[in-house]
C-alpha positions, 0 to 999 in steps of 0.5 A: 060227259065226254072228251076227245083224246088222241090215242095213237095218232088218231082221235076219239070221241070217249064216253064212258062205257063206249067200246073203242078199236084203237090202232094195236098197243103194245104190250097190252093185255086183256083186262089191263087198265090204260090210262090217255092224257091227250085229252083235246077237249072236255064236254060238262053238261054244256061246259066246253073246255078246249086245251091247248093243245091240251086240257091239264089234269084230264084223262081217259082210264080204259080198260083193255077188252082185247089186245089183238083184233084183226080188221077186215082185209083190205085188197089193193090192185095195181094195174097197168092197162095193155101191159099185162102187168097186175099185182093184188096185195092184202092187208088186215089192220091190227087194233086193240078194243078198249072200253072207256070205263071214266072221263075225268076232267 
């Protein structure tokens, strides 16, 4: 059984026991239970339910493993040829690591 759930503007495939790295969730603490109710699709052993826009009564229960995880550094380099213009910026996205405990449909 799995569900497609929207978390902070992104869609994830949620299965029990799976770990996800989602965009940083404000006020999240370690070992805290978090529920997401924007479930777009549920597959229950071949029986597919598609929401319009969401499936009523369905939710995904997660546990926060780590409230703040930094992603890999992404370098952004700008250059204009023959002008001597070069600019280098770095960015590390902040994530929250969650474990899917239960998919309720």
